[in-house]
C-alpha distance (Angstrom), angle and dihedral (degrees) to the residues before:
residue distance angle dihedral
M1 . . .
M2 3.80 . .
R3 3.81 118.5 .
N4 3.78 142.8 150.6
G5 3.80 121.6 -105.3
A6 3.81 98.1 -94.0
A7 3.81 111.0 134.3
V8 3.81 92.4 -132.5
N9 3.81 90.5 58.2
G10 3.78 90.9 50.0
A11 3.79 90.7 53.4
A12 3.80 90.8 49.6
I13 3.79 91.3 51.5
R14 3.83 92.1 50.8
N15 3.79 89.2 53.7
L16 3.79 92.4 48.8
Q17 3.81 92.0 49.9
A18 3.78 88.8 66.5
F19 3.81 87.7 66.1
M20 3.83 97.8 32.3
P21 3.83 107.6 37.7
Q22 3.82 93.7 173.6
M23 3.78 93.1 58.7
M24 3.81 117.2 112.8
D25 3.79 120.5 -140.3
I26 3.84 106.8 -138.8
T27 3.77 120.2 179.1
C28 3.83 109.3 -150.3
F29 3.81 108.3 -98.7
S30 3.82 92.4 -155.8
H31 3.80 92.6 55.0
T32 3.77 90.7 46.7
L33 3.81 92.9 49.5
D34 3.77 89.9 48.8
N35 3.80 90.2 52.5
V36 3.82 89.5 60.2
G37 3.80 86.6 78.4
S38 3.81 91.8 64.7
H39 3.83 89.8 61.1
F40 3.79 97.4 60.9
D41 3.82 111.0 115.4
A42 3.80 102.7 -150.4
P43 3.84 107.7 135.3
M44 3.79 97.1 173.4
L45 3.79 91.5 46.8
D46 3.79 91.6 48.3
E47 3.81 91.4 51.3
F48 3.79 93.0 48.7
A49 3.82 95.0 41.6
Q50 3.84 93.4 52.3
S51 3.82 91.2 55.5
W52 3.82 92.8 40.1
V53 3.81 92.2 53.3
R54 3.81 91.6 44.1
L55 3.78 91.4 51.3
F56 3.82 94.7 57.9
S57 3.80 96.3 35.2
S58 3.81 91.0 56.7
S59 3.83 101.0 38.4
C60 3.79 127.5 54.1
M61 3.81 87.0 -175.9
A62 3.83 90.2 61.4
K63 3.79 89.7 53.8
L64 3.81 92.9 50.1
R65 3.79 94.0 46.8
W66 3.80 92.6 47.6
K67 3.81 90.0 52.6
D68 3.83 91.0 47.3
Q69 3.81 90.4 52.0
T70 3.81 101.0 40.8
G71 3.80 103.1 23.3
Q72 3.80 92.7 -125.5
S73 3.79 134.9 91.2
I74 3.78 117.6 -113.0
K75 3.80 113.1 -106.1
S76 3.78 115.0 -107.1
I77 3.80 128.1 -129.8
S78 3.82 121.6 -128.5
N79 3.78 128.2 -174.8
T80 3.80 89.6 -150.4
R81 3.81 100.4 44.3
W82 3.77 116.6 84.9
W83 3.83 116.5 -119.4
S84 3.81 95.1 -2.5
L85 3.81 90.3 141.0
W86 3.80 90.7 51.8
E87 3.81 89.7 52.4
L88 3.83 89.3 53.6
L89 3.81 90.9 47.9
H90 3.80 90.2 49.0
Q91 3.80 88.5 54.8
L92 3.81 88.7 48.2
L93 3.81 91.7 55.0
L94 3.79 92.4 48.4
S95 3.83 90.7 48.8
F96 3.79 98.2 36.1
G97 3.80 92.8 123.2
D98 3.82 89.8 59.7
V99 3.79 95.4 53.5
E100 3.84 100.5 80.1
P101 3.85 94.9 45.1
F102 3.81 89.2 47.9
L103 3.82 91.8 51.8
D104 3.79 93.3 45.3
D105 3.82 94.6 48.1
N106 3.80 97.8 47.8
E107 3.79 106.8 50.8
D108 3.79 90.5 141.2
I109 3.80 93.8 67.4
A110 3.81 117.8 86.2
P111 3.83 93.9 -28.0
K112 3.85 97.3 -163.0
I113 3.79 93.5 50.1
M114 3.81 90.8 44.1
D115 3.83 90.5 51.8
R116 3.81 91.7 54.6
L117 3.76 92.7 48.8
R118 3.82 93.3 45.8
G119 3.82 89.1 48.6
I120 3.81 90.7 58.7
M121 3.81 94.1 45.2
A122 3.84 94.5 44.5
N123 3.81 93.5 57.7
Q124 3.84 108.9 75.5
D125 3.83 93.2 -152.3
T126 3.80 95.5 52.2
K127 3.83 91.2 41.2
C128 3.83 90.6 53.5
C129 3.80 92.1 48.0
L130 3.80 90.5 47.5
K131 3.77 93.9 53.1
L132 3.79 95.0 43.4
E133 3.82 91.7 50.6
L134 3.77 90.9 45.5
A135 3.81 93.7 51.2
A136 3.83 92.3 48.7
V137 3.80 93.2 48.7
I138 3.81 91.1 50.2
D139 3.80 93.1 46.4
V140 3.80 94.6 51.7
G141 3.77 96.6 32.7
K142 3.81 95.1 59.7
H143 3.83 90.0 69.6
F144 3.80 92.1 54.6
V145 3.80 95.7 38.9
T146 3.82 96.0 54.4
A147 3.82 91.9 44.1
T148 3.83 91.2 49.8
Y149 3.81 91.9 53.1
D150 3.80 92.4 43.1
L151 3.80 91.2 55.1
E152 3.82 97.1 48.7
G153 3.79 94.7 78.4
D154 3.81 129.4 109.9
S155 3.82 101.5 -127.7
G156 3.80 133.0 92.8
L157 3.79 95.3 -59.5
S158 3.81 93.0 154.3
L159 3.84 89.3 76.3
S160 3.82 93.7 53.0
C161 3.80 109.5 24.1
Y162 3.83 95.4 89.8
Q163 3.80 92.8 63.9
R164 3.80 90.6 46.4
M165 3.79 93.7 50.7
Q166 3.79 92.7 42.3
A167 3.81 88.4 56.0
V168 3.81 88.9 57.5
C169 3.82 91.6 47.1
N170 3.80 89.9 50.4
A171 3.81 90.7 52.0
C172 3.83 90.3 52.7
K173 3.80 120.8 69.5
V174 3.78 131.6 -168.0
D175 3.81 85.7 -136.2
I176 3.79 96.0 57.7
A177 3.82 91.7 -164.4
Q178 3.83 87.4 73.2
M179 3.83 92.4 59.5
H180 3.79 122.3 100.9
F181 3.84 115.0 -113.3
S182 3.80 108.6 177.8
D183 3.82 97.6 168.1
L184 3.79 93.4 40.6
H185 3.81 91.9 50.0
A186 3.80 91.2 52.5
V187 3.83 93.2 46.6
A188 3.81 92.4 45.4
S189 3.81 92.4 50.9
H190 3.80 91.5 48.0
T191 3.80 91.5 47.1
A192 3.81 92.2 50.7
A193 3.78 90.7 49.7
L194 3.82 91.3 54.4
H195 3.80 94.8 41.8
P196 3.82 112.8 41.1
E197 3.79 91.4 -172.8
M198 3.82 89.5 65.0
T199 3.83 120.5 67.7
A200 3.78 122.0 -144.7
A201 3.83 89.7 -124.7
W202 3.82 91.5 56.4
A203 3.81 91.7 46.9
E204 3.80 92.4 50.7
D205 3.80 91.9 48.2
Y206 3.81 90.4 50.2
G207 3.81 89.9 54.3
R208 3.79 92.8 47.2
Q209 3.79 90.5 55.5
A210 3.81 89.1 62.4
V211 3.81 92.4 62.6
R212 3.80 102.3 29.3
G213 3.82 94.7 95.3
A214 3.83 92.6 48.3
V215 3.79 93.2 50.7
H216 3.82 93.1 48.2
W217 3.84 90.9 47.4
F218 3.79 90.2 52.3
L219 3.81 93.9 48.6
Q220 3.81 90.9 47.6
K221 3.80 90.5 51.6
F222 3.79 99.5 47.8
N223 3.80 101.1 31.1
V224 3.79 98.1 41.3
Q225 3.82 115.7 13.9
F226 3.81 94.9 35.8
Y227 3.80 94.8 38.2
T228 3.81 94.5 116.5
T229 3.79 92.9 47.2
M230 3.83 93.4 46.1
R231 3.83 89.5 48.4
A232 3.82 89.9 54.4
F233 3.81 92.9 50.2
K234 3.80 89.7 46.8
V235 3.79 90.4 55.5
A236 3.83 88.4 48.3
C237 3.83 86.6 69.2
L238 3.81 85.8 79.8
M239 3.80 85.9 71.6
C240 3.79 91.7 61.9
P241 3.86 106.4 94.6
A242 3.78 91.9 -148.3
T243 3.81 96.2 46.8
V244 3.80 95.7 44.9
Q245 3.81 89.5 63.5
T246 3.80 92.7 51.4
L247 3.80 91.6 48.2
G248 3.81 92.6 48.0
A249 3.78 89.3 -140.2
T250 3.80 119.7 -141.0
P251 3.84 132.5 -169.0
A252 3.83 86.2 -97.0
D253 3.82 89.1 60.7
V254 3.80 90.0 49.7
E255 3.81 88.1 58.6
Q256 3.80 87.9 64.8
L257 3.83 89.3 68.2
R258 3.80 85.6 80.2
A259 3.80 83.4 86.6
F260 3.80 83.6 86.7
P261 3.84 105.4 71.2
F262 3.81 92.7 -147.3
L263 3.85 89.4 57.7
D264 3.81 94.5 45.3
S265 3.78 95.2 107.5
D266 3.80 129.2 111.0
G267 3.78 90.9 -135.2
V268 3.81 93.8 52.7
I269 3.80 94.4 44.5
N270 3.81 92.8 47.1
N271 3.80 91.6 51.1
L272 3.80 91.0 49.8
A273 3.80 92.3 47.7
E274 3.80 92.2 50.1
E275 3.83 91.1 48.8
L276 3.82 93.1 45.3
P277 3.85 96.4 92.1
L278 3.82 90.4 53.3
Y279 3.83 90.2 46.5
L280 3.83 91.4 52.2
A281 3.79 91.1 48.1
T282 3.78 93.4 47.9
A283 3.81 92.3 47.1
E284 3.80 94.5 48.6
G285 3.79 111.3 124.6
T286 3.83 93.8 9.9
R287 3.78 112.8 147.5
F288 3.78 130.2 172.1
A289 3.75 125.8 -143.2
E290 3.78 116.2 -109.8
G291 3.79 115.0 -102.0
D292 3.76 144.2 118.5
L293 3.79 121.1 -46.8
K294 3.79 93.8 -95.5
A295 3.81 93.9 50.9
L296 3.80 90.6 47.6
S297 3.79 92.3 49.0
D298 3.80 91.0 48.9
Q299 3.79 90.5 54.4
K300 3.80 91.1 53.0
V301 3.78 92.6 49.1
K302 3.81 90.6 50.0
W303 3.80 91.1 50.3
W304 3.80 90.7 55.6
R305 3.80 91.6 45.6
D306 3.80 89.6 54.7
H307 3.80 93.7 47.4
A308 3.79 100.6 37.6
S309 3.79 95.0 109.9
A310 3.84 93.4 48.5
L311 3.82 93.3 48.9
P312 3.83 105.3 32.6
H313 3.84 98.0 162.4
W314 3.81 96.0 45.1
S315 3.82 93.1 42.6
Q316 3.81 90.6 51.3
A317 3.81 90.3 51.2
V318 3.79 91.0 47.3
K319 3.82 91.0 52.8
M320 3.81 89.9 57.2
V321 3.81 94.7 44.5
L322 3.81 91.3 50.2
L323 3.81 87.8 62.5
V324 3.83 88.7 63.0
Q325 3.80 99.4 85.4
P326 3.80 122.3 -174.5
S327 3.82 92.7 -145.1
S328 3.77 136.2 47.6
A329 3.82 91.6 -149.5
A330 3.82 94.5 104.4
A331 3.82 92.6 52.1
E332 3.80 91.4 45.8
R333 3.81 89.4 50.0
V334 3.81 88.5 59.1
F335 3.84 90.5 53.3
S336 3.79 88.7 50.6
L337 3.81 89.4 53.8
F338 3.80 89.8 50.6
N339 3.80 91.5 51.3
A340 3.80 91.5 48.6
A341 3.81 95.6 46.3
F342 3.81 102.6 40.5
G343 3.78 129.3 49.8
D344 3.77 134.9 -173.2
Q345 3.81 91.7 -77.8
Q346 3.80 91.3 61.3
E347 3.79 98.8 53.2
H348 3.82 91.1 118.4
A349 3.81 97.2 47.9
L350 3.82 113.2 140.2
R351 3.79 120.0 -102.7
D352 3.80 96.6 -116.0
Y353 3.82 90.4 52.9
L354 3.80 91.0 50.8
E355 3.79 92.2 47.6
C356 3.82 95.5 48.2
T357 3.79 93.1 46.7
V358 3.79 94.4 51.4
M359 3.81 93.5 42.7
L360 3.81 90.2 53.7
Q361 3.80 92.5 49.6
Y362 3.81 93.8 42.8
N363 3.81 98.3 45.9
S364 3.80 103.7 32.5
P365 3.82 96.4 77.6
R366 3.80 89.5 53.7
E367 3.80 94.9 58.6
């Protein structure tokens, strides 16, 4: 069962498990990754960003003049789009040199907001803190942003999501000084060059403090609270024809598939173990073309579709594991289609009409 991290949903799942013991409780990875952003501790960036967002959300003239000056439209903020604020902050970092001229040349737009923004930029201490916090948030955030978007697809992500999440875990360190901060390093070096009283080491450490809490929260979530879920998705790597060769899977490895409650049966595990030599022989030499996570997952699903008759026990197990998605994005996309296709006057539409309408909208772009 896929859900977000709300406590009330967790309580509901625990009650349901009493009646459906083979059900898995999966907290949406994409929602969890998106929540990392709420654990950044960047007070100067928060203060500046609130006024920056308010400026463009309340003034079309500000948007037009920004585009005239920089040649690019200001990024928009959405309450329903993951990491939209980070995308705007990323644009802010890339265009940081344009901010002061823009504020100075447009005093007639939202004067109170402009005064707050100019006050931050005019003070060298607050300006330095702002840019250091901004660079650190962008450096760390890019790992979570790309993973969030990779995991919002509709394909067989359960066979590939472990590697994607492990890459994010590898990029994050408990000792944050061991992490790589390319933007922060450049900003800290530039700041130290302009302000001799400030060392580059101090500037980098200040930036790291802004993201320390978010990194630790993420590692706690995925290495501790989500340990059982991550272990199940790790075992699902056995169902990748390319990976199973590298691992040199044995019957002992097949036993690990009991991490999925619906496979935790002696009969199922014995059938998979007996069919393992044939699976390894069939998968020998299989390679998948490089691509994004969705394209890679699609290739794996196609491989199993083509070999379903030759490997009946493994293909049946794969079908069930593919239903265990790491993200609720696909389900939420269906609700969005419902909202777009049906208004208040269609509240009593019959089920078959609803189903056909959504299937046509959902599947037509894929043809």
